[in-house]
C-alpha positions in Angstrom: -54.0 6.8 -9.9 -52.8 6.9 -6.4 -49.1 7.2 -5.7 -49.0 3.6 -4.4 -50.6 2.2 -7.6 -48.4 4.3 -9.8 -45.1 3.2 -8.0 -46.1 -0.4 -8.3 -46.9 0.0 -12.1 -43.5 1.5 -12.6 -41.9 -1.3 -10.5 -43.7 -3.9 -12.5 -42.6 -2.4 -15.8 -38.8 -2.2 -14.8 -39.2 -5.8 -13.5 -40.7 -7.0 -16.9 -38.1 -5.2 -18.8 -35.3 -6.7 -16.7 -36.8 -10.1 -17.3 -37.1 -9.7 -20.9 -33.3 -8.6 -21.0 -32.3 -11.4 -18.9 -34.2 -14.1 -20.8 -32.9 -12.4 -24.2 -29.3 -12.4 -22.8 -29.5 -16.0 -21.8 -31.2 -16.9 -25.2 -28.1 -15.5 -27.2 -25.3 -16.6 -24.7 -23.5 -19.8 -26.0 -23.1 -21.2 -22.5 -26.9 -20.9 -22.0 -27.9 -22.4 -25.3 -25.4 -25.4 -25.1 -26.6 -26.1 -21.5 -30.0 -26.3 -22.7 -29.0 -28.8 -25.5 -27.2 -30.7 -22.9 -30.2 -31.0 -20.5 -32.3 -32.1 -23.3 -29.7 -34.8 -24.6 -29.7 -32.9 -28.0 -26.2 -33.6 -28.6 -25.9 -33.5 -32.5 -28.1 -30.4 -32.5 -25.6 -28.9 -29.9 -22.7 -29.6 -32.2 -24.4 -28.2 -35.2 -25.5 -25.1 -33.3 -22.0 -24.3 -32.1 -20.2 -25.2 -35.3 -22.3 -23.0 -37.5 -21.5 -19.9 -35.2 -18.0 -20.3 -33.7 -14.4 -21.3 -34.7 -11.6 -22.2 -32.5 -10.5 -18.6 -32.4 -13.7 -17.5 -31.0 -13.1 -19.6 -27.8 -12.2 -16.7 -25.6 -15.8 -15.2 -26.5 -17.7 -18.5 -26.1 -16.1 -19.2 -22.7 -15.3 -22.4 -20.8 -18.7 -23.5 -19.9 -20.0 -23.6 -23.5 -16.7 -25.4 -24.5 -17.5 -28.0 -21.7 -20.8 -28.7 -23.0 -19.4 -29.0 -26.6 -16.9 -31.6 -25.3 -19.8 -33.5 -23.6 -21.7 -33.4 -26.9 -18.6 -34.9 -28.9 -18.3 -37.5 -26.0 -21.8 -38.5 -26.2 -21.9 -38.9 -30.0 -18.5 -40.6 -29.8 -16.6 -38.1 -32.2 -13.2 -39.1 -30.8 -11.0 -36.8 -32.8 -13.1 -33.6 -32.1 -13.6 -34.5 -28.4 -9.8 -34.7 -28.1 -9.3 -31.4 -29.8 -12.4 -29.8 -27.8 -10.7 -31.0 -24.5 -7.4 -29.2 -25.2 -9.4 -26.1 -26.1 -11.4 -26.3 -22.9 -8.4 -26.9 -20.6 -6.7 -23.7 -22.3 -9.8 -21.6 -21.6 -10.0 -22.7 -18.0 -6.5 -22.1 -17.3 -6.9 -18.4 -18.7 -9.5 -18.1 -15.9 -12.2 -16.6 -18.4 -15.4 -15.8 -16.5 -18.6 -17.3 -17.3 -22.2 -16.6 -16.2 -23.4 -19.5 -14.1 -27.2 -19.4 -14.4 -29.1 -20.3 -11.2 -26.0 -21.8 -9.6 -26.3 -22.7 -6.2 -24.2 -24.5 -3.5 -20.5 -24.5 -3.3 -18.3 -22.3 -5.3 -17.3 -23.9 -8.5 -13.6 -24.1 -8.7 -11.2 -24.4 -11.6 -10.5 -27.9 -10.5 -14.2 -28.8 -10.6 -14.6 -27.6 -14.1 -11.6 -29.6 -15.4 -12.6 -32.8 -13.5 -15.6 -34.1 -15.7 -13.7 -33.4 -18.9 -10.7 -35.5 -17.7 -13.1 -38.3 -16.7 -14.7 -38.3 -20.1 -11.4 -38.3 -21.8 -10.5 -41.3 -19.7 -13.5 -43.2 -20.9 -12.7 -42.2 -24.5 -9.2 -43.6 -24.1 -10.8 -46.9 -22.8 -12.8 -47.0 -26.3 -9.5 -46.3 -28.2 -7.4 -49.0 -26.2 -5.3 -46.3 -24.7 -5.5 -47.9 -21.2 -2.4 -46.1 -19.8 -3.7 -42.8 -20.9 -7.0 -43.7 -19.4 -5.5 -44.2 -16.0 -3.7 -41.0 -16.1 -6.9 -38.9 -16.9 -8.9 -40.8 -14.5 -6.3 -40.1 -11.8 -6.3 -36.3 -12.7 -10.1 -36.3 -12.4 -10.1 -37.7 -8.9 -7.4 -35.6 -7.6 -9.2 -32.5 -8.9 -12.4 -33.5 -7.2 -10.5 -34.0 -3.8 -9.0 -30.4 -4.4 -12.3 -28.9 -4.9 -13.5 -30.6 -1.8 -10.6 -29.1 0.2 -11.4 -25.5 -1.3 -14.9 -25.9 -0.1 -14.2 -27.7 3.2 -16.1 -24.9 5.0 -19.1 -25.0 2.9 -22.2 -26.8 4.6 -23.4 -28.6 1.6 -21.4 -30.7 -0.8 -21.7 -30.3 -4.5 -24.1 -33.2 -5.4 -22.3 -33.9 -8.7 -18.9 -34.6 -7.1 -19.8 -38.2 -6.2 -20.9 -38.7 -9.9 -17.7 -37.3 -11.2 -15.7 -39.6 -8.9 -17.9 -42.6 -10.2 -16.8 -42.1 -13.6 -13.2 -41.6 -12.8 -13.3 -44.7 -10.4 -15.0 -46.6 -13.2 -12.5 -45.7 -15.9 -9.6 -46.6 -13.6 -11.1 -50.0 -12.8 -11.7 -50.9 -16.4 -8.3 -49.7 -17.4 -6.4 -51.8 -14.8 -8.6 -54.9 -15.7 -7.8 -54.5 -19.3 -4.1 -54.1 -18.7 -4.2 -57.3 -16.9 -4.1 -56.0 -13.3 -7.0 -57.7 -11.6 -6.0 -56.7 -7.9 -6.2 -53.0 -8.8 -9.3 -53.4 -10.9 -11.2 -55.0 -7.9 -9.8 -52.3 -5.5 -11.6 -49.6 -7.5 -14.7 -51.7 -8.0 -14.7 -51.7 -4.0 -14.1 -48.0 -3.8 -17.3 -47.4 -5.9 -19.4 -48.9 -3.0 -18.2 -46.0 -0.8 -19.6 -43.1 -2.8 -22.6 -41.2 -1.0 -24.6 -38.2 -1.8 -27.5 -36.2 -0.3 -29.4 -35.7 -3.5 -30.1 -38.6 -6.2 -29.0 -41.6 -4.1 -30.9 -44.0 -5.9 -29.6 -42.7 -9.2 -26.0 -43.0 -7.8 -26.6 -46.4 -6.6 -27.9 -47.6 -10.1 -24.8 -46.0 -11.7 -22.6 -47.6 -9.1 -24.0 -51.1 -9.9 -23.4 -50.4 -13.7 -19.8 -49.2 -13.0 -19.2 -52.3 -11.0 -20.5 -54.5 -14.0 -18.4 -53.0 -16.4 -15.3 -53.7 -14.2 -16.1 -57.2 -13.6 -16.8 -57.7 -17.5 -13.6 -56.2 -18.3 -12.0 -58.8 -15.7 -14.0 -61.5 -17.7 -15.5 -62.5 -14.1 -18.9 -63.2 -15.3 -20.0 -65.1 -12.3 -19.3 -62.2 -10.2 -21.1 -59.8 -12.7 -23.9 -62.2 -12.7 -24.4 -62.0 -9.0 -24.1 -58.3 -9.0 -26.9 -58.1 -11.7 -29.3 -60.6 -9.8 -28.7 -58.4 -6.6 -29.6 -55.2 -8.4 -32.5 -56.9 -10.1 -33.9 -57.9 -6.7 -33.7 -54.5 -5.3 -34.9 -52.7 -8.5 -37.5 -55.0 -10.3 -37.3 -53.0 -13.4 -33.9 -54.7 -14.0 -30.8 -53.9 -15.9 -32.7 -52.6 -19.0 -33.5 -49.4 -17.1 -29.9 -48.6 -16.7 -29.2 -45.4 -18.7 -26.5 -45.4 -21.1 -25.8 -41.8 -21.3 -23.8 -39.7 -18.8 -26.6 -37.1 -18.2 -26.8 -34.8 -15.3 -27.4 -37.7 -12.9 -29.3 -35.7 -10.3 -32.0 -35.1 -12.9 -31.9 -38.9 -13.9 -35.1 -39.7 -12.0 -37.1 -37.0 -13.1 -36.0 -37.7 -16.7 -37.2 -41.3 -16.4 -40.6 -40.1 -15.3 -40.9 -37.7 -18.1 -40.0 -40.3 -20.6 -42.9 -42.5 -19.5 -45.4 -39.8 -21.3 -43.1 -39.3 -24.3 -43.4 -42.1 -26.9 -40.8 -40.6 -29.1 -38.3 -40.1 -26.3 -39.0 -43.8 -25.2 -38.2 -44.9 -28.6 -34.9 -42.9 -28.6 -33.9 -43.8 -25.1 -34.3 -47.7 -26.1 -31.4 -47.4 -28.4 -29.4 -46.0 -25.5 -30.0 -49.0 -23.7 -28.5 -51.4 -26.2 -25.1 -51.7 -24.4 -27.0 -52.8 -21.1 -28.8 -55.4 -23.1 -25.6 -56.6 -24.6 -24.2 -56.7 -20.9 -27.1 -58.9 -19.9 -26.8 -61.2 -22.9 -22.9 -61.5 -22.4 -23.4 -62.4 -18.8 -25.9 -65.0 -19.8 -23.8 -66.4 -22.6 -20.7 -66.7 -20.5 -22.3 -68.3 -17.5 -23.9 -71.2 -19.5 -27.5 -69.9 -19.8 -27.5 -70.4 -23.6 -31.2 -70.3 -24.0 -31.7 -67.0 -22.4 -28.7 -65.6 -24.1 -30.0 -66.6 -27.4 -33.2 -64.6 -26.7 -31.5 -61.4 -25.8 -29.1 -61.8 -28.6 -31.8 -62.2 -31.2 -33.6 -59.3 -29.8 -30.4 -57.2 -30.1 -30.2 -58.4 -33.8 -33.6 -57.5 -34.5 -33.2 -53.8 -33.0 -33.7 -51.2 -35.7 -30.7 -49.1 -34.1 -28.4 -52.2 -33.8 -25.8 -50.5 -36.0 -25.5 -47.6 -33.7 -22.7 -49.7 -31.9 -20.7 -51.4 -34.8 -18.2 -52.9 -32.3 -21.0 -54.4 -30.3 -22.8 -55.7 -33.3 -19.6 -57.7 -34.2 -19.7 -59.4 -30.6 -23.5 -60.1 -30.9 -22.9 -61.7 -34.3 -19.9 -63.7 -33.0 -21.8 -64.9 -29.9 -25.0 -65.8 -32.0 -22.8 -67.9 -34.3 -21.2 -69.7 -31.4 -24.7 -70.5 -30.2 -25.6 -71.8 -33.9 -22.4 -74.0 -33.8 -23.8 -75.5 -30.4 -27.0 -75.9 -32.0 -25.2 -78.0 -35.0 -26.2 -75.3 -37.5 -22.9 -74.6 -39.3 -24.6 -72.9 -42.2 -26.0 -70.2 -40.0 -23.0 -69.9 -38.1 -21.0 -69.2 -41.4 -23.5 -66.8 -42.4 -23.4 -64.9 -39.1 -19.6 -64.9 -39.0 -19.4 -63.4 -42.4 -21.8 -60.8 -41.2 -19.4 -60.0 -38.4 -16.5 -59.6 -40.9 -18.5 -57.1 -42.8 -18.9 -55.0 -39.7 -15.2 -55.3 -38.8 -14.2 -54.2 -42.2 -16.7 -51.4 -42.7 -14.0 -49.2 -41.1 -10.1 -49.3 -41.0 -9.5 -48.5 -37.4 -10.3 -51.3 -34.9 -12.1 -48.9 -32.4 -14.0 -50.6 -29.6 -16.7 -48.0 -29.6 -18.6 -49.4 -26.6 -16.0 -50.6 -24.2 -16.3 -47.6 -21.9 -20.2 -48.5 -21.8 -19.7 -52.3 -21.4 -16.3 -53.0 -20.2 -16.1 -55.5 -23.0 -13.3 -55.7 -25.6 -13.8 -58.1 -28.4 -11.0 -59.9 -30.2 -11.8 -59.4 -33.8 -8.9 -61.9 -34.9 -11.0 -64.6 -33.3 -13.9 -64.0 -35.7 -11.5 -64.7 -38.6 -10.0 -67.7 -37.1 -13.4 -69.4 -36.0 -14.7 -68.7 -39.6 -11.6 -70.2 -41.0 -11.8 -73.2 -38.8 -15.4 -73.8 -39.4 -14.9 -73.8 -43.2 -12.1 -76.3 -42.8 -14.4 -78.6 -40.7 -16.9 -78.3 -43.6 -14.0 -79.2 -46.1 -14.3 -75.8 -47.8 -10.4 -75.5 -48.0 -10.1 -72.8 -50.7 -12.6 -70.6 -48.9 -10.9 -71.2 -45.5 -7.7 -70.0 -47.2 -9.4 -66.9 -48.5 -10.8 -66.0 -45.1 -7.2 -66.6 -43.5 -5.7 -64.2 -46.1 -8.5 -61.8 -45.5 -7.3 -61.7 -41.8 -3.5 -61.0 -42.8 -4.9 -58.0 -45.0 -7.0 -56.8 -42.2 -4.0 -56.6 -39.8 -2.1 -54.6 -42.5 -5.1 -52.2 -42.9 -5.7 -51.7 -39.3 -2.2 -51.2 -38.5 -2.1 -48.2 -41.0 -5.5 -46.8 -40.3 -5.3 -43.1 -40.4 -1.7 -43.1 -40.9 -0.5 -39.7 -42.4 2.2 -41.5 -44.6 -0.5 -43.3 -46.4 -2.4 -40.1 -46.9 0.8 -38.2 -48.2 1.4 -41.3 -50.6 -2.1 -40.7 -52.3 -0.8 -38.0 -54.4 -3.8 -36.7 -56.3 -6.2 -38.9 -54.4 -5.8 -37.0 -51.1 -9.3 -35.9 -51.4 -10.7 -39.4 -51.5 -8.6 -40.5 -48.7 -9.8 -37.6 -46.5 -13.5 -38.3 -47.5 -12.9 -42.0 -46.7 -11.6 -41.0 -43.3 -14.5 -38.6 -42.6 -17.0 -41.4 -43.7 -15.4 -43.7 -41.2 -15.5 -41.4 -38.5 -19.2 -40.8 -39.1 -19.8 -44.6 -38.5 -18.8 -44.2 -35.0 -21.1 -41.3 -34.2 -24.5 -41.9 -32.4 -27.4 -40.3 -33.8 -30.3 -42.0 -32.1 -33.6 -41.6 -33.9 -32.2 -40.2 -37.0 -33.6 -40.9 -40.5 -33.2 -44.7 -41.2 -32.5 -44.2 -45.0 -30.0 -41.5 -44.4 -28.1 -43.8 -41.7 -28.1 -46.6 -44.3 -26.6 -44.1 -46.9 -24.1 -43.1 -44.4 -22.9 -46.9 -43.7 -22.5 -47.4 -47.4 -20.4 -44.4 -48.1 -17.0 -46.0 -47.0 -17.4 -48.9 -49.3 -18.5 -46.7 -52.2 -15.3 -44.5 -51.6 -13.0 -47.5 -51.4 -14.4 -48.8 -54.5 -13.4 -45.8 -56.4 -10.1 -45.7 -55.0 -9.6 -49.3 -56.1 -10.5 -48.5 -59.6 -8.2 -45.5 -59.8 -5.3 -46.9 -57.8 -5.5 -50.5 -57.0 -2.0 -50.6 -55.3 -3.0 -47.9 -52.7 -6.4 -49.6 -52.1 -4.6 -52.6 -50.7 -3.5 -50.6 -47.5 -7.2 -49.3 -47.2 -9.5 -52.2 -47.3 -10.0 -55.9 -47.9 -9.2 -57.4 -51.3 -12.0 -57.7 -53.7 -10.8 -60.6 -55.7 -9.8 -64.2 -54.7 -6.2 -64.3 -53.6 -5.5 -68.2 -54.2 -5.5 -67.9 -57.9 -3.1 -65.0 -57.6 -0.7 -67.1 -55.4 -1.2 -70.2 -57.6 -0.2 -68.3 -60.9 3.2 -67.4 -59.2 4.1 -71.0 -58.3 5.8 -73.6 -60.7 5.3 -77.1 -60.6 8.3 -77.6 -58.3 7.4 -74.9 -56.0 5.1 -74.7 -52.8 3.7 -72.1 -50.7 3.1 -72.7 -46.9 0.7 -70.4 -45.1 0.6 -70.7 -41.3 -2.6 -69.3 -39.6 -3.8 -69.6 -36.1 -5.1 -68.2 -33.0 -3.8 -68.7 -29.3 -2.5 -72.3 -29.0 -4.3 -73.5 -32.4 -2.3 -73.6 -35.5 -3.0 -74.7 -39.1 -1.0 -74.8 -42.2 -2.2 -74.4 -45.8 0.1 -76.1 -48.4 -0.7 -74.5 -51.9 0.6 -75.9 -55.2 0.4 -74.4 -58.6 -3.2 -76.1 -59.1 -5.9 -77.7 -57.1 -7.3 -77.0 -53.7 -4.9 -76.3 -50.7 -4.2 -79.0 -48.4 -4.8 -78.0 -44.8 -3.1 -79.7 -41.7 -3.8 -79.0 -38.2 -0.7 -78.6 -36.2 -0.2 -79.7 -32.7 2.2 -77.4 -31.1 2.4 -76.1 -27.5 4.0 -73.0 -26.1 5.1 -72.2 -29.6 6.7 -68.6 -28.8 8.8 -70.1 -25.9 10.0 -72.7 -28.4 10.9 -70.0 -31.1 12.8 -68.0 -28.4 14.7 -71.1 -27.2 15.8 -71.9 -30.7 16.9 -68.4 -31.3 19.0 -68.3 -28.2 20.6 -71.6 -28.9 21.6 -70.3 -32.5 23.3 -67.5 -30.9 25.5 -69.6 -28.4 28.5 -70.2 -30.6 30.0 -72.7 -28.2 26.8 -74.9 -27.9 26.8 -77.2 -30.9 24.2 -79.5 -29.6 21.1 -77.5 -28.3 20.2 -75.8 -31.5 19.9 -79.2 -33.4 17.7 -80.6 -30.7 15.4 -77.7 -30.6 15.5 -77.4 -34.4 14.5 -80.9 -34.8 11.7 -80.6 -32.3 10.2 -77.7 -34.2 10.7 -79.4 -37.5 8.8 -82.3 -36.1 5.8 -80.1 -35.2 5.8 -77.4 -38.0 7.3 -78.9 -41.0 7.2 -82.9 -40.9 3.3 -83.0 -40.9 3.1 -80.9 -44.2 4.8 -83.8 -46.2 6.4 -81.7 -48.7 8.5 -83.9 -51.1 12.2 -83.4 -51.5 11.6 -83.0 -55.2 10.1 -79.6 -54.4 12.9 -77.2 -55.0 11.5 -73.9 -53.4 9.1 -73.1 -50.6 7.6 -69.7 -49.8 6.5 -69.4 -46.2 4.0 -66.9 -45.0 4.4 -67.1 -41.1 2.0 -66.4 -38.4 2.6 -64.8 -34.8 5.9 -65.9 -33.3 6.9 -67.7 -36.4 8.0 -64.3 -37.8 11.0 -64.6 -35.4 11.9 -68.2 -36.3 15.2 -69.0 -38.1 13.6 -71.4 -40.6 17.0 -72.4 -41.9 17.8 -73.8 -38.7 15.0 -76.4 -38.5 16.7 -79.7 -38.6 15.7 -83.2 -40.3 18.0 -86.0 -40.0 20.9 -83.9 -38.7 20.5 -81.7 -41.9 19.0 -78.0 -41.8 15.9 -77.4 -43.8 17.8 -75.3 -46.4 19.7 -78.3 -47.5 16.4 -79.6 -48.9 14.7 -76.5 -50.1 15.3 -73.0 -51.2 13.3 -70.8 -48.6 11.7 -67.4 -49.0 9.2 -65.4 -47.0 6.3 -63.5 -48.0 4.0 -61.2 -45.7 0.8 -61.9 -47.5 -0.4 -63.0 -50.8 -1.7 -59.6 -51.3 2.1 -58.5 -51.6 2.1 -60.1 -55.0 -0.1 -57.2 -56.1 2.7 -54.9 -55.7 5.2 -56.4 -58.2 6.6 -54.3 -61.0 6.4 -50.7 -59.5 7.7 -48.5 -62.2 10.8 -46.2 -61.9 14.1 -45.4 -63.5 17.3 -47.2 -62.6 20.4 -45.0 -63.0 22.9 -46.9 -61.0 23.7 -50.8 -61.1 24.6 -50.8 -57.2 24.3 -48.3 -54.6 25.6 -48.2 -51.9 26.9 -49.8 -49.1 26.0 -47.3 -46.3 27.7 -47.0 -42.9 25.9 -44.7 -40.6 28.7 -44.0 -38.1 28.9 -40.4 -39.0 32.6 -40.5 -38.8 34.4 -37.7 -40.8 37.9 -38.9 -42.0 40.5 -37.1 -44.2 40.5 -37.6 -47.8 41.8 -40.8 -48.8 41.8 -42.4 -45.4 39.3 -45.1 -45.1 38.3 -47.2 -41.9 38.2 -51.0 -42.0 34.4 -50.9 -42.2 34.6 -48.6 -45.2 37.0 -50.8 -46.9 34.9 -53.7 -46.3 31.7 -52.1 -47.6 33.7 -51.0 -50.9 34.8 -54.7 -51.5 31.3 -55.9 -51.0 29.9 -53.1 -53.2 32.1 -54.0 -55.9 31.3 -57.7 -55.7 27.5 -57.0 -55.7 28.0 -54.7 -58.9 29.5 -57.5 -60.6 26.8 -59.9 -59.6 24.3 -57.5 -60.9 26.1 -57.2 -64.2 26.1 -61.1 -64.4 22.3 -61.1 -64.6 22.7 -59.5 -68.0 25.8 -61.4 -69.3 26.9 -64.9 -69.8 28.8 -65.8 -66.6 31.3 -68.0 -68.6 32.5 -64.9 -70.5 32.3 -62.3 -67.8 35.6 -60.2 -67.2 36.9 -58.9 -64.0 37.2 -55.4 -65.7 33.5 -54.9 -66.3 32.5 -51.4 -65.3 31.1 -51.7 -61.8 28.9 -48.5 -61.7 29.0 -48.5 -57.9 28.0 -45.6 -55.7 29.2 -45.9 -52.2 28.3 -43.7 -49.1 30.2 -43.9 -45.9 31.0 -41.6 -42.9 29.5 -38.2 -43.3 28.0 -38.9 -46.7 25.8 -41.6 -45.3 22.9 -39.3 -44.8 19.0 -39.9 -44.8 19.0 -37.2 -47.7 21.5 -39.2 -49.9 19.6 -42.4 -49.3 16.4 -40.9 -50.4 18.0 -39.2 -53.4 20.0 -42.1 -54.8 18.6 -45.3 -53.3 15.4 -45.4 -55.3 17.4 -45.1 -58.6 19.6 -48.1 -57.7 19.2 -51.7 -59.0 20.5 -52.9 -55.7 20.8 -51.4 -52.4 23.0 -52.5 -49.4 22.4 -50.6 -46.1 24.8 -51.8 -43.3 23.6 -49.5 -40.5 21.6 -50.9 -37.7 17.9 -51.0 -38.1 16.1 -51.7 -34.9 12.6 -52.9 -35.2 10.0 -51.5 -32.7 7.2 -54.1 -31.7 5.0 -51.4 -30.1 5.0 -49.2 -33.2 6.3 -51.2 -36.0 5.9 -48.4 -38.8 8.0 -46.2 -36.7 10.9 -48.5 -36.7 13.9 -46.4 -38.1 17.4 -46.7 -39.4 20.0 -44.3 -37.9 21.7 -42.1 -40.7 23.1 -38.6 -40.6 21.0 -35.7 -40.5 21.1 -32.7 -42.8 19.4 -31.2 -45.9 16.0 -30.9 -44.2 16.1 -34.6 -42.8 16.5 -35.6 -39.3 18.5 -38.9 -40.0 15.7 -41.1 -38.8 14.5 -43.0 -41.8 11.4 -45.0 -40.9 9.4 -47.8 -42.6 6.2 -45.5 -43.0 8.4 -43.2 -45.1 8.8 -46.0 -47.6 5.1 -45.9 -48.2 5.4 -42.5 -49.7 8.4 -43.5 -52.1 8.8 -45.5 -55.4 11.8 -47.7 -54.8 12.0 -50.2 -57.7 15.2 -52.0 -56.7 15.7 -55.7 -57.5 17.3 -56.4 -54.1 17.6 -54.6 -50.9 20.1 -55.8 -48.4 19.7 -55.1 -44.7 22.1 -57.3 -42.9 22.0 -55.6 -39.6 18.3 -55.6 -38.8 17.6 -56.5 -35.0 14.4 -57.9 -33.8 13.6 -58.3 -30.2 11.7 -61.5 -30.6 10.4 -62.0 -27.0 8.0 -64.7 -26.2 5.0 -62.1 -26.3 5.8 -60.8 -29.6 3.5 -61.4 -32.7 5.9 -60.3 -35.4 4.2 -57.2 -36.4 7.6 -55.4 -36.8 8.9 -58.0 -39.2 5.8 -58.0 -41.2 5.9 -54.2 -41.4 9.5 -54.4 -42.5 8.7 -56.7 -45.4 5.4 -54.8 -46.3 7.0 -51.6 -46.5 9.9 -52.5 -48.7 7.8 -54.7 -51.1 5.1 -52.2 -51.2 7.7 -49.4 -52.2 8.6 -51.6 -55.2 11.5 -53.8 -54.1 11.5 -57.3 -55.6 13.4 -59.0 -52.9 14.5 -58.0 -49.3 17.5 -59.5 -47.7 17.5 -59.1 -43.9 18.9 -60.4 -40.7 17.1 -61.4 -37.4 19.7 -60.7 -35.0 23.1 -58.8 -34.8 26.4 -60.2 -35.6 29.9 -58.7 -35.3 30.6 -56.6 -38.5 33.4 -58.9 -39.5 31.2 -62.0 -39.2 28.5 -60.3 -41.3 31.1 -59.2 -43.8 32.3 -62.7 -44.4 28.8 -64.1 -45.2 27.9 -61.1 -47.2 31.1 -61.4 -49.5 30.2 -65.1 -50.0 26.5 -64.2 -51.1 27.6 -61.5 -53.3 30.0 -63.8 -55.2 27.3 -66.6 -55.5 24.9 -63.8 -56.7 27.0 -63.3 -59.8 25.6 -66.5 -61.3 22.3 -67.3 -59.2 19.2 -65.6 -58.2 19.2 -64.0 -54.8 17.2 -66.8 -53.0 19.5 -69.4 -54.5 22.6 -67.4 -53.7 21.5 -67.4 -50.0 20.9 -71.1 -49.9 24.4 -71.7 -51.3 25.9 -69.4 -48.9 24.5 -71.1 -46.3 25.6 -74.5 -47.3 29.1 -73.3 -47.7 29.2 -72.1 -44.3 27.5 -75.0 -42.7 29.9 -77.3 -44.4 33.1 -75.2 -43.5 34.8 -74.1 -40.5 31.9 -71.8 -39.3 29.0 -74.5 -39.2 27.3 -73.0 -36.4 23.9 -71.3 -37.1 25.0 -68.0 -35.5 26.9 -67.4 -38.8 24.3 -68.2 -41.2 20.8 -68.9 -39.8 19.9 -65.2 -39.0 19.6 -64.2 -42.7 16.5 -64.5 -44.6 15.0 -63.3 -48.0 11.5 -62.1 -48.5 10.1 -61.3 -51.8 7.9 -62.3 -54.6 7.4 -65.8 -55.7 7.8 -65.1 -59.4 11.3 -65.3 -60.8 12.9 -61.8 -61.0 12.8 -60.5 -64.5 15.6 -58.0 -65.4 14.1 -54.7 -66.3 15.2 -52.5 -69.1 17.5 -50.4 -67.5 18.5 -46.8 -68.2 22.1 -46.7 -67.0 23.7 -43.1 -66.9 27.4 -43.4 -67.4 27.8 -40.1 -65.9 28.8 -40.3 -62.3 26.2 -39.3 -59.7 27.1 -36.3 -57.6 26.7 -36.8 -53.9 
């Protein structure tokens, strides 16, 4: 062999060896492997491959690039929780500056900012799905700022990174949708216009396609369907293939055109990608539906409902079923409409959390409460009143379940059933994940799993199950069994400006009355303000009479009805019912009034537990420490009320005519530094009656986080919240909270008042006495002393009515002094429990 040939042979051998080493190195490198999965859109395989090999502690070995592709995979399959965790891990690795091999990377230098930008953009879109629009704005703003920083860093480079415009597009789209969904149309339209200015040297047709889709989403979020239709028609003229060729996934956009060409020769790929186009098919159907083209909309909706992968987007499926039911009503086919709406309820209730799992891909947010209301209203028109009542109660139960979805207090309250709760949570998370082309039987089994787990929980712990899913039994018989012949229940239910009232008696079908009320929240707020103006003796009567005429008079409840249980709706939770006026007389002069959060709450009666103390404990949370034997006026007042309440508790067991003043009171009073959260949790659940005089401010935004301020210590922070009650057994007969404060603004829907009632009744209390607004301590004390004296011989609801009558007929007849107190609890008469009263004092 000549020297030249020999040298060439050696060079070839070395090159081959180097190639093998390079390829084998790439094949075992996580960044290489994850990037290949991403390019092929094999997101589930990417997740499976990564999770089988690596844990969080391996992140430094894996590197930021592989983590970015893992985040992308979680984003595409909509695994919300794992994506959020992955994003934090990714940001941590990027900040550490760990190096990654960038295979075949060309163009400008990749900066730290450029690496972080897409993950911020994806997280912004995730927040859109989760309804966290403020967080979406923050993340989208960060993504746009990082792209601009990357541009400045590479300003001397001849070619811009072709992916930067696509990153900006995602961030602009998220910002536009978030502003639209926050009710900021001017800002949303500004971002829609900014999308038009994006340019790139590579993949311009792909960029234009995504620009059009992003603008469509923003206009749909704005509910500007005419503008969306104009944009869709413009795009359709320029691209004859039309909207259904708009890709749903956020793949590498520069490769989008080539992928479309490859799809044309791959039947299986076409089948899989068709599922990805379902959001775009929904967009088209929605635009047609809202612009009056019902015939074409029906065609697209029916096509969607016949698609084998329709369940891949549960949120969209609810919207499609609802719209199709609306068309059925237009076609005078109520039977089909009812069937479709029940189908929509099934998909709403298949999981607890109300995740809008395709908002980021459509711009559309569906109002689930409207589905319940329209079905209720349709059943009423068909004169199916009992069935309509059940759907209305189903809506109340859904609100409770959705409000507590994935709440850790519910999980902690499960005790030995924590595993079932965790399994239910994992099964529900799996429902939002998109595994296109997966085995149909396996997917059906997956969708049935939450219902099977919930059924198991209902069998083992029916009480806990009421916080996790819809009732499986009819609720009307449960309510009627708790009513006597002289009692009625009034259940208000509505949506928007529409309002109905169900009047339920012990027997028979409910009566249903359609009420005609305009601007109800403003009227309720006006009455509340009037009742707080002591010097105005006229306004509250005028406003009370007006609301009585609209809310109560149409119900035609006879004066012979002694007691009425009210289940409010929306702003009616803030209404001082006692201040409604008929013929110059407040409503409580005719009926004993009591509230209930829902019929389902009747299932919470009779929670077990020992009672050790007749009456605990007026608690005053000022935290003031005083010398022994010295008491503040507030403490003396609380002690006096505690003794009176103890006497009242004894009266339930004794003949009032023979009761002596020297009856042992068995009172435990905590004031000053002793009024701690730890003491309340220790002694409260073992007390027959509990009186908490500390301020309890209710939080509209986070109802279950509403807290009462007590003293810290003993491992407690002094913030006793409503959600903590879910973990406790608190079988008191009466809990008195005379210093609760509700904001009651015109936009409120009463979620915090409902949470207050639900939490105490679920914990086991029979009755809850609370206030709607704050009074001076002296005024509250006077009313409470009268209440306690009357409670010696009467049940709490009757004692409240008599105390209000006494004030109304006396010197302090203005509703400021008596209308803010309400009582919630079970309809059935309180039965005295067999008590285990320990004579030995309880050590504090």
